[in-house]
N, C-alpha and C positions, 0 to 999 in steps of 0.2 A: 230491525238492524240494531246492533249494539255498538255504542261508541265509547271508547275509553279515553279520558282526558287526564294527562299526567304532566303538568308543567312545573317548572321551578319559578322562583320569584322574578319580577322585573325590578332589579335593584333601584331603590329610590322612588319607586312609584306604586308597584303592586306586590302584594304577598302572593305566594303560590295559590292560595285559596281564591283570592280575588281574580287572579289570572284564569284559573280554571272556570270560574263562574262566568267571566266575560266571554271566554271561548265557547262555552256551552250555549250562552245566550245567542251568540252569532250563528252557531251551527243550527240552532232550532228554527231559524228563519227559513232554512232550506230543507232540513230533515226534522220536521216537527214531531213525527211519530217514532223516532228512534228512542231506544233506551240508553240513558247516559250514566256512566260511572265516573265520578270525579275523584282523583287521588293526587293531590299536590305532593310533589316530592322535593328532595334537596340532595346536595352532593357533598355536604360537609361544611358549607359556609352558613350565612344567614338563612334562616328558614328551617334549620335542623329541629328546633323545638316545636315549631308548628307542625312539621311532618310527624314527629314522634307522638304528639298529643292525639293524633288520629287513632292511635292504638286503643285509646280508652283506658289504659292501665297505668297512666302517669299522674303523679301528684305534683302540682305546681309549687315551686319554692322561689323565694327571692332573698338576696343577700346584699349587704352594703360592701362594696369592693372599690378598689381604685381603677380608674380607667387608664388609657394609655399615657395620659399626662398626669397621672397620680391624683386625679380629682375624685372625690367620693361619688359613686353612682349606685343606683339600684339595678342589680343584674338578676335576670330570671334563670332558673334551671329546673330540671325535672327529675323526679325519682320514679323509675318504672319498677313495678313489683310483679314478680313471677313466682308465685308460691311464697317461699321464705327468702328467695333471693331478691336483693335490691340492687338495681343498676342506675347510677346517676347519668343523666344525659346533659352534657354541658356544651353550650354554644360559646366558644371563646370570645367571639365578637361582642357578646353581651358585656364583656369587660373591656377588651382592648380593641374594639371595633373601629374601623376607619369612619364609620357613620357618626361616631360620637365626637370626632375632631374636625373642625373646619379647616379649610386649606390654609388659612392664615395661622392656625395654631400648630400645624404639623411640624414636628421637630424630631426626626428619627434618632438623633444622637441622645435624646432624653426620653424617648418613648419606651414604655416598659410593659411587659406581659405579667407583671406581679399580680394584678387583679385576677388573672386566670388561675394562678396558683391559689389565691384565696378561695375561689370557687371550688377547687379540688379539695382543699382543707374542709370547707363547709360540708361538702358531700360526704367525706369520710366521717366527720363528726355526726352526721345524720344517719350513719349506718350503711353507706354504700359498700357493697362487696365487689363491685366492678364499676368501671367508669367508661363511658363513650364520650369522646370530645371531638366536636367539629371545629376545625381551626381556620376556616377561610375568613376573608374580610378584615384582616388585622391592620392596625395602624403602626405596628411595631416591626422592628428589624433587629431584634435582640437575641436571636438564637434560642429563645426560651429561658434565658438565665434569670429573667424576672420570675418566671414560674418556679424555677429551682430555688431561688432565694425565699419565696413565700413558703416553700416546703421545708426550709431549714438549712439550705446550702449557703456557704459563705465563699466569697471570691476575694482573694488576698493579693496584695502587691508584694514586691521583693522584700519589704520590711515587715511583712506579716500583718499589715493593716487591712481591715475589712473595707472593701470598696463598694460603693453603690452599684447594683447590678444593671449598669446602663451601657449602651454602645460607646458612649463618650469615654468609658474607662477600659474598653477592651484591650488596648495596647499595654496597659499597666498590670493587667491580671497575669500573675505568674503561677499561682497555686490555688487549689480548690480544697475546701474542707467540707466533706459530706457527713461528718460524724453526727450532726444534728438533724439530719433529714428524717422526716416522719415516715412511718411504715405505710407503704402504698398498696392498694389492691391492684389487680390487673387493669391496665388502661388500654383501650383501643382508640386509635386516632382515625377519625373519618376524614379522609383527605381527597380533594378534588383535582389535584394536579400531580404530575410526575417529575417535577423539577428536582435536581440535586441541590446541594447546599451552595456550592461554589461554581464559578465559571460563567460562561456566556448565558447559560440557561438557569443559573442559580438564583438564590433569593434576592441578592442585591441588584444584579444586572437586570433582571426581568421585572421585579416588583418594587424595587427601591424608588424609582421616580414617582409612582403613584402615592408613596408614603411621604414624599417630600424631599428626597435626596436629589440635589442639583446634579446635572450631568458632570460638572467638573469635580464633584465629590465622590462619584461612584467608585473610582479606582482606590481611593483611600478607605472607603467603607468596605470594599471587597478584601483589601489587605488586612484590615482589622478583623474581619470574619475569619479569614484564614489563620491569623495569629491565635485568636481565641480557640478555634477548633483544634489546633495542634495541642494547646494546653489541656483542653477537655479530653481529647482522645488519649493523651498520655496518662491522665489520671484514671480514666475508666478502662484503659487498655482495649478500646474499641475504636472503630472508625466507620461511621455511617454517612460520611459526607457525600458519597456517591449513590446512596440508596434512593430510589425513585420516591419523590414526595417529601423528602426532608427539607427541601427549600421552600415549602409552602409556609405562608403566614410569617415571612421574615425569619425562617429557620426554626419556628416552633416545632415543626415535625422532628427536626434533628434533636432539639432540646428534650422533647418528651421521650424519644427513643433512648437517648443517652442517659439523662438524669433519672428518668422514671421507669425505664424498662418497658416502655409502651410498644405496641405493635401498630403498624400502619396498614389500613385497609382502604379500599375504594369507598369513598363516602357514599356514592350512589348505591353500590352493592349492599353496603351495611344497612342503609335506610330502606331500600327496596325489599330486602329480605325481611326486615322487621314488619313491614306493612303488607307483606305477601303480594307485592305488586305484580309479579309474573303470573300468579294464579288468577288475578283479576283480568290482567291484559289478555291472557290466553283465550278468554271467552268472547273477546271483541271481534267485530268485523272491520273496524277502522280505529286507528290510534292517533291521537293528537298530543303533541308536546310543545313546550314553548320556554323561552327565557329572554331576558332583556337583550342579550347579545349572543349571537351564534356565529362562530368563526373557527379557525383552525384549532384554537385552544379547546373548543368544545370536544374535539376528538380525543383529548387526553383524559376524559372521564367525567365530563359534565353531565348533568341530568338528561338533556335531549339525546346525547349519544348513547347513554345507558338505556333509555327507553327505546331508541332505534334498534339496538342490539337485541333486545327482548322481542320486539315486533318482528324483526327479520327471522329470529329463531322460530317463531310460530307462523311465519309467512303471512303476516297481516300488514296491510298498507299503513305506512307511518308518515304523518305530515307534521311539519314544524312551523311555528310562527315566532317572530322575534321583533324587537324594536330596531335592531341593527343586524344585518347579515353581511358578512365579509367572507372571502375565500370560498365563494359559492361553488366553484369548480371542484373543490376538495370535498364539499359536503353533499353534492348531488347523489353520489352513489349510496349514501346512507339514509336518504329521505325520498319519498315518492313525490313530495311537494314541499317547497320552501316559500314562505310569504312574509314580507316585512309589514309591520303595521303602518309604516310611513309610505304613502303612495302619492304624495304631492309635496311640494316644497314647504317646509315648516321648521321652526327652531327646535332645538333639543328641549328647551324649557316647555314649549307647547306640547311636544310629544310626551314628556313626563307627566305634565298636568292632566292630559287627556288620554292617558294610556289605556284605561279601561274601555272607553268609547272606541278608540282606534283599534284595539285588539278585537273587540266585538265585531266591528266592521270588516276587519281583515279575515276573521273566521268565516263570516258570511260570504265574502268574496271567494275564499278558498273552497268552501262547501259548494258554491255555485259552479265553480270550475270542475270540481270532482263529479258533481251530478251530470254535467254536460258531457264529460269524458266517458261516462258509463252508458250513454245512450247509443 
Protein backbone atom coordinates (compact mmCIF):
# COMPACT_ATOMS: atom_id res chain seq x y z
CA UNK A 1 0.00 0.00 0.00
CA UNK A 2 1.26 3.47 -0.94
CA UNK A 3 0.41 6.46 1.24
CA UNK A 4 0.92 10.06 0.13
CA UNK A 5 1.18 12.72 2.85
CA UNK A 6 0.90 16.37 1.76
CA UNK A 7 0.21 18.80 4.61
CA UNK A 8 0.67 22.53 5.02
CA UNK A 9 2.14 24.11 8.15
CA UNK A 10 0.46 24.34 11.53
CA UNK A 11 0.98 28.07 12.03
CA UNK A 12 2.89 28.85 15.18
CA UNK A 13 3.78 25.24 15.94
CA UNK A 14 4.81 22.97 13.04
CA UNK A 15 6.37 23.42 9.63
CA UNK A 16 4.89 21.43 6.77
CA UNK A 17 7.81 18.99 6.99
CA UNK A 18 7.33 18.49 10.73
CA UNK A 19 3.61 17.93 10.22
CA UNK A 20 4.25 15.35 7.49
CA UNK A 21 6.71 13.47 9.68
CA UNK A 22 4.32 13.43 12.64
CA UNK A 23 1.47 12.11 10.46
CA UNK A 24 3.70 9.40 8.98
CA UNK A 25 4.84 8.34 12.44
CA UNK A 26 1.24 7.96 13.59
CA UNK A 27 0.12 6.07 10.49
CA UNK A 28 3.01 3.62 10.76
CA UNK A 29 1.63 2.32 14.04
CA UNK A 30 -1.32 0.90 12.07
CA UNK A 31 0.16 0.56 8.56
CA UNK A 32 3.80 -0.40 9.26
CA UNK A 33 4.41 -2.02 5.89
CA UNK A 34 3.08 0.80 3.70
CA UNK A 35 5.29 2.85 1.40
CA UNK A 36 5.22 6.52 2.42
CA UNK A 37 5.80 9.58 0.24
CA UNK A 38 5.98 12.86 2.16
CA UNK A 39 5.55 16.11 0.23
CA UNK A 40 4.89 19.19 2.40
CA UNK A 41 3.05 21.85 0.40
CA UNK A 42 1.99 25.48 0.80
CA UNK A 43 -0.58 27.81 -0.72
CA UNK A 44 1.21 31.16 -0.90
CA UNK A 45 1.78 32.06 2.74
CA UNK A 46 4.43 30.98 5.18
CA UNK A 47 6.05 27.73 4.13
CA UNK A 48 6.49 28.76 0.49
CA UNK A 49 10.29 28.69 0.71
CA UNK A 50 10.29 25.33 2.50
CA UNK A 51 8.08 23.89 -0.23
CA UNK A 52 10.20 25.16 -3.13
CA UNK A 53 13.47 24.07 -1.52
CA UNK A 54 12.30 20.48 -2.04
CA UNK A 55 12.90 20.92 -5.78
CA UNK A 56 16.64 20.75 -5.12
CA UNK A 57 17.33 23.49 -7.66
CA UNK A 58 17.14 26.49 -5.31
CA UNK A 59 19.94 28.62 -3.94
CA UNK A 60 19.30 30.12 -0.50
CA UNK A 61 19.81 33.87 -0.05
CA UNK A 62 19.34 36.34 2.80
CA UNK A 63 18.91 40.10 2.78
CA UNK A 64 18.63 42.86 5.37
CA UNK A 65 15.23 44.52 4.93
CA UNK A 66 12.64 46.37 6.96
CA UNK A 67 9.86 44.47 8.69
CA UNK A 68 6.28 45.73 8.88
CA UNK A 69 7.26 48.20 11.60
CA UNK A 70 10.38 49.29 9.66
CA UNK A 71 12.85 47.46 11.89
CA UNK A 72 15.85 45.86 10.20
CA UNK A 73 15.51 42.08 9.95
CA UNK A 74 17.16 39.27 8.00
CA UNK A 75 14.80 37.84 5.39
CA UNK A 76 15.38 34.65 3.40
CA UNK A 77 14.54 34.14 -0.27
CA UNK A 78 15.44 31.61 -2.97
CA UNK A 79 16.82 31.67 -6.50
CA UNK A 80 15.64 28.74 -8.60
CA UNK A 81 17.73 28.00 -11.68
CA UNK A 82 16.41 26.19 -14.75
CA UNK A 83 19.09 26.21 -17.40
CA UNK A 84 19.94 29.87 -17.96
CA UNK A 85 16.69 31.13 -16.45
CA UNK A 86 16.67 32.38 -12.88
CA UNK A 87 13.44 32.68 -10.92
CA UNK A 88 13.38 34.33 -7.51
CA UNK A 89 11.04 32.80 -4.92
CA UNK A 90 9.97 35.37 -2.33
CA UNK A 91 7.86 34.74 0.74
CA UNK A 92 6.63 38.23 1.58
CA UNK A 93 6.00 37.34 5.23
CA UNK A 94 9.76 37.01 5.64
CA UNK A 95 9.68 40.81 5.60
CA UNK A 96 6.20 42.00 6.57
CA UNK A 97 4.94 38.89 8.34
CA UNK A 98 2.50 39.02 11.21
CA UNK A 99 4.73 36.51 12.99
CA UNK A 100 7.38 39.21 13.40
CA UNK A 101 5.05 41.63 15.21
CA UNK A 102 3.62 41.01 18.67
CA UNK A 103 -0.01 41.88 19.39
CA UNK A 104 1.11 44.87 21.45
CA UNK A 105 3.24 46.19 18.55
CA UNK A 106 0.60 45.94 15.82
CA UNK A 107 -0.24 49.31 14.30
CA UNK A 108 -1.86 48.96 10.85
CA UNK A 109 -1.81 52.71 10.16
CA UNK A 110 2.02 52.61 10.34
CA UNK A 111 2.71 49.07 9.09
CA UNK A 112 4.47 48.90 5.73
CA UNK A 113 5.24 46.37 3.01
CA UNK A 114 8.39 48.31 2.06
CA UNK A 115 10.62 45.39 3.03
CA UNK A 116 8.90 43.17 0.44
CA UNK A 117 9.87 45.70 -2.21
CA UNK A 118 13.44 45.56 -0.93
CA UNK A 119 13.42 41.79 -1.46
CA UNK A 120 12.20 42.29 -5.02
CA UNK A 121 15.03 44.77 -5.69
CA UNK A 122 17.55 42.35 -4.20
CA UNK A 123 16.30 39.53 -6.46
CA UNK A 124 16.54 41.75 -9.56
CA UNK A 125 20.08 42.78 -8.64
CA UNK A 126 21.01 39.10 -8.32
CA UNK A 127 19.81 38.44 -11.86
CA UNK A 128 16.24 37.16 -11.47
CA UNK A 129 14.45 37.02 -14.84
CA UNK A 130 11.11 36.24 -13.20
CA UNK A 131 9.76 36.35 -9.66
CA UNK A 132 7.21 34.27 -7.73
CA UNK A 133 5.87 35.94 -4.58
CA UNK A 134 3.77 34.28 -1.89
CA UNK A 135 1.84 36.99 -0.07
CA UNK A 136 0.04 35.36 2.86
CA UNK A 137 0.54 36.08 6.54
CA UNK A 138 1.12 39.84 6.38
CA UNK A 139 0.98 42.35 9.23
CA UNK A 140 0.22 45.14 6.76
CA UNK A 141 -2.90 46.72 5.30
CA UNK A 142 -1.21 49.18 2.93
CA UNK A 143 -2.39 48.04 -0.54
CA UNK A 144 1.24 47.31 -1.38
CA UNK A 145 2.25 50.97 -1.68
CA UNK A 146 5.23 50.21 0.56
CA UNK A 147 6.42 47.76 -2.09
CA UNK A 148 5.85 50.36 -4.81
CA UNK A 149 7.82 52.98 -2.84
CA UNK A 150 10.76 50.58 -2.42
CA UNK A 151 10.72 50.13 -6.21
CA UNK A 152 10.89 53.88 -6.86
CA UNK A 153 7.28 55.09 -6.79
CA UNK A 154 6.40 58.35 -5.01
CA UNK A 155 3.10 59.29 -3.37
CA UNK A 156 2.37 63.01 -3.32
CA UNK A 157 -0.11 65.31 -1.63
CA UNK A 158 -1.93 68.29 -3.14
CA UNK A 159 1.17 70.48 -2.65
CA UNK A 160 3.41 67.97 -4.45
CA UNK A 161 5.13 66.86 -1.25
CA UNK A 162 6.38 63.28 -1.06
CA UNK A 163 4.50 61.40 1.67
CA UNK A 164 5.54 58.32 3.62
CA UNK A 165 3.85 55.32 1.96
CA UNK A 166 1.70 54.46 4.97
CA UNK A 167 -2.03 53.91 5.54
CA UNK A 168 -1.95 56.90 7.91
CA UNK A 169 -1.39 59.08 4.82
CA UNK A 170 -3.89 57.47 2.44
CA UNK A 171 -6.39 60.34 2.62
CA UNK A 172 -3.70 62.92 1.76
CA UNK A 173 -2.37 61.17 -1.34
CA UNK A 174 -3.69 62.84 -4.46
CA UNK A 175 -1.02 62.07 -7.05
CA UNK A 176 1.43 59.31 -7.93
CA UNK A 177 4.84 59.64 -9.59
CA UNK A 178 6.06 56.42 -11.20
CA UNK A 179 8.88 57.98 -13.25
CA UNK A 180 11.52 56.50 -10.94
CA UNK A 181 10.19 52.94 -10.87
CA UNK A 182 12.78 50.24 -11.54
CA UNK A 183 12.34 47.95 -14.53
CA UNK A 184 10.64 44.78 -13.35
CA UNK A 185 10.72 41.21 -14.68
CA UNK A 186 7.46 39.23 -14.89
CA UNK A 187 6.01 38.69 -11.42
CA UNK A 188 3.63 35.89 -10.43
CA UNK A 189 1.73 36.22 -7.17
CA UNK A 190 0.95 32.96 -5.36
CA UNK A 191 -2.31 33.73 -3.56
CA UNK A 192 -4.31 31.54 -1.19
CA UNK A 193 -7.63 33.44 -1.04
CA UNK A 194 -10.16 34.94 -3.46
CA UNK A 195 -11.09 38.13 -1.61
CA UNK A 196 -11.61 41.40 -3.52
CA UNK A 197 -9.99 44.61 -2.26
CA UNK A 198 -13.07 46.35 -0.87
CA UNK A 199 -16.39 45.51 0.76
CA UNK A 200 -17.53 42.96 3.30
CA UNK A 201 -15.17 40.32 1.89
CA UNK A 202 -12.35 42.78 1.29
CA UNK A 203 -8.90 43.23 2.80
CA UNK A 204 -9.92 45.50 5.67
CA UNK A 205 -13.22 43.95 6.74
CA UNK A 206 -11.97 40.34 6.71
CA UNK A 207 -8.31 40.59 7.67
CA UNK A 208 -8.03 44.01 9.33
CA UNK A 209 -8.92 42.81 12.85
CA UNK A 210 -6.12 40.23 12.96
CA UNK A 211 -3.65 42.96 11.97
CA UNK A 212 -4.80 45.17 14.82
CA UNK A 213 -7.59 47.36 13.40
CA UNK A 214 -10.17 47.99 16.13
CA UNK A 215 -13.83 47.33 15.22
CA UNK A 216 -14.68 51.01 15.53
CA UNK A 217 -11.88 51.90 13.06
CA UNK A 218 -12.80 49.47 10.29
CA UNK A 219 -15.13 51.87 8.46
CA UNK A 220 -12.50 54.64 8.38
CA UNK A 221 -9.81 52.21 7.16
CA UNK A 222 -12.17 50.92 4.45
CA UNK A 223 -12.91 54.48 3.34
CA UNK A 224 -9.19 55.28 3.16
CA UNK A 225 -8.59 52.17 1.03
CA UNK A 226 -11.36 53.20 -1.34
CA UNK A 227 -9.97 56.74 -1.57
CA UNK A 228 -6.44 55.60 -2.39
CA UNK A 229 -7.64 52.96 -4.84
CA UNK A 230 -9.49 55.64 -6.80
CA UNK A 231 -6.26 57.69 -7.06
CA UNK A 232 -4.22 54.65 -8.08
CA UNK A 233 -6.82 53.47 -10.61
CA UNK A 234 -6.96 56.92 -12.19
CA UNK A 235 -3.18 57.02 -12.56
CA UNK A 236 -2.80 53.57 -14.11
CA UNK A 237 -6.16 53.61 -15.93
CA UNK A 238 -6.90 50.18 -14.47
CA UNK A 239 -9.25 48.83 -11.83
CA UNK A 240 -8.42 45.50 -10.20
CA UNK A 241 -10.39 46.16 -7.01
CA UNK A 242 -12.87 43.33 -7.73
CA UNK A 243 -10.31 40.83 -9.04
CA UNK A 244 -10.35 37.64 -6.91
CA UNK A 245 -7.37 37.59 -4.58
CA UNK A 246 -6.37 41.27 -4.65
CA UNK A 247 -7.60 41.65 -1.08
CA UNK A 248 -5.01 39.17 0.15
CA UNK A 249 -2.30 40.35 2.55
CA UNK A 250 -3.86 43.75 3.19
CA UNK A 251 -4.23 44.51 -0.51
CA UNK A 252 -0.71 43.50 -1.57
CA UNK A 253 -2.30 41.43 -4.36
CA UNK A 254 -3.90 44.63 -5.65
CA UNK A 255 -0.66 46.58 -5.33
CA UNK A 256 1.45 44.02 -7.16
CA UNK A 257 -1.06 43.75 -10.01
CA UNK A 258 -1.43 47.52 -10.35
CA UNK A 259 2.07 48.87 -9.71
CA UNK A 260 4.11 45.89 -10.91
CA UNK A 261 1.96 44.32 -13.66
CA UNK A 262 1.90 41.05 -11.74
CA UNK A 263 -0.41 38.14 -12.42
CA UNK A 264 -2.26 36.34 -9.61
CA UNK A 265 -2.35 32.56 -9.51
CA UNK A 266 -3.60 29.97 -7.06
CA UNK A 267 -0.74 29.57 -4.62
CA UNK A 268 -1.45 25.88 -4.22
CA UNK A 269 -1.54 25.23 -7.97
CA UNK A 270 1.69 27.16 -8.49
CA UNK A 271 3.55 25.18 -5.83
CA UNK A 272 1.92 21.83 -6.61
CA UNK A 273 2.95 22.18 -10.27
CA UNK A 274 6.56 23.03 -9.36
CA UNK A 275 6.77 19.99 -7.06
CA UNK A 276 4.91 17.63 -9.44
CA UNK A 277 2.48 16.89 -6.64
CA UNK A 278 -0.19 15.36 -8.87
CA UNK A 279 2.23 12.88 -10.43
CA UNK A 280 3.26 11.65 -6.97
CA UNK A 281 -0.29 11.63 -5.60
CA UNK A 282 -1.64 9.64 -8.54
CA UNK A 283 0.47 6.63 -7.51
CA UNK A 284 -1.02 6.48 -4.01
CA UNK A 285 -3.70 4.27 -2.51
CA UNK A 286 -4.50 6.77 0.26
CA UNK A 287 -3.82 10.50 0.67
CA UNK A 288 -3.48 12.50 3.87
CA UNK A 289 -3.34 16.26 4.20
CA UNK A 290 -3.39 18.66 7.14
CA UNK A 291 -3.26 22.26 8.30
CA UNK A 292 -3.55 24.13 11.57
CA UNK A 293 -7.14 25.16 10.86
CA UNK A 294 -9.61 23.70 8.36
CA UNK A 295 -12.87 25.59 7.82
CA UNK A 296 -14.96 27.25 5.11
CA UNK A 297 -11.99 29.44 4.07
CA UNK A 298 -10.12 26.22 3.25
CA UNK A 299 -12.44 25.84 0.25
CA UNK A 300 -11.16 29.11 -1.25
CA UNK A 301 -7.87 27.52 -2.28
CA UNK A 302 -5.96 26.41 0.80
CA UNK A 303 -3.63 23.43 0.63
CA UNK A 304 -6.01 20.75 2.05
CA UNK A 305 -8.67 21.66 -0.50
CA UNK A 306 -6.16 21.61 -3.35
CA UNK A 307 -4.95 18.16 -2.29
CA UNK A 308 -8.57 17.03 -2.01
CA UNK A 309 -9.33 18.09 -5.58
CA UNK A 310 -6.34 16.14 -6.88
CA UNK A 311 -7.28 13.06 -4.86
CA UNK A 312 -10.87 13.13 -6.09
CA UNK A 313 -9.64 13.59 -9.66
CA UNK A 314 -7.76 10.29 -9.33
CA UNK A 315 -10.47 8.65 -7.19
CA UNK A 316 -8.16 8.14 -4.22
CA UNK A 317 -9.46 8.32 -0.63
CA UNK A 318 -8.43 11.60 1.02
CA UNK A 319 -8.22 12.25 4.77
CA UNK A 320 -7.52 15.50 6.60
CA UNK A 321 -6.19 16.37 10.05
CA UNK A 322 -6.20 19.77 11.72
CA UNK A 323 -5.74 21.53 15.01
CA UNK A 324 -9.15 23.12 14.60
CA UNK A 325 -12.05 22.04 12.39
CA UNK A 326 -15.06 24.31 11.78
CA UNK A 327 -17.92 24.26 9.26
CA UNK A 328 -17.61 20.47 9.15
CA UNK A 329 -20.86 20.03 7.23
CA UNK A 330 -19.39 22.04 4.35
CA UNK A 331 -16.15 20.07 4.38
CA UNK A 332 -17.43 16.50 4.56
CA UNK A 333 -18.10 16.20 0.84
CA UNK A 334 -14.45 17.00 0.13
CA UNK A 335 -12.81 14.53 2.53
CA UNK A 336 -13.36 10.86 3.33
CA UNK A 337 -12.43 11.57 6.91
CA UNK A 338 -11.73 14.64 9.09
CA UNK A 339 -9.94 14.45 12.42
CA UNK A 340 -8.92 17.12 14.91
CA UNK A 341 -5.73 16.66 16.91
CA UNK A 342 -7.70 17.90 19.94
CA UNK A 343 -9.73 15.02 21.38
CA UNK A 344 -10.00 16.15 25.00
CA UNK A 345 -10.27 19.48 26.85
CA UNK A 346 -7.01 21.43 26.58
CA UNK A 347 -5.81 25.00 26.21
CA UNK A 348 -4.70 26.46 22.90
CA UNK A 349 -1.23 26.94 24.38
CA UNK A 350 -1.01 23.25 25.26
CA UNK A 351 -2.18 22.21 21.78
CA UNK A 352 0.44 24.42 20.12
CA UNK A 353 3.25 23.25 22.40
CA UNK A 354 2.38 19.56 21.91
CA UNK A 355 1.22 19.78 18.28
CA UNK A 356 3.60 17.11 16.92
CA UNK A 357 2.63 14.58 19.58
CA UNK A 358 -1.09 15.32 19.20
CA UNK A 359 -0.90 15.11 15.39
CA UNK A 360 0.88 11.78 15.60
CA UNK A 361 -1.80 10.40 17.94
CA UNK A 362 -4.60 11.76 15.75
CA UNK A 363 -3.06 10.12 12.67
CA UNK A 364 -2.86 6.82 14.52
CA UNK A 365 -6.53 7.07 15.59
CA UNK A 366 -7.59 7.94 12.06
CA UNK A 367 -5.58 5.04 10.60
CA UNK A 368 -7.19 2.68 13.11
CA UNK A 369 -10.66 3.87 12.03
CA UNK A 370 -9.77 3.43 8.37
CA UNK A 371 -8.41 -0.09 8.93
CA UNK A 372 -11.53 -1.13 10.83
CA UNK A 373 -13.83 0.30 8.13
CA UNK A 374 -12.08 -1.85 5.52
CA UNK A 375 -12.72 -5.14 7.30
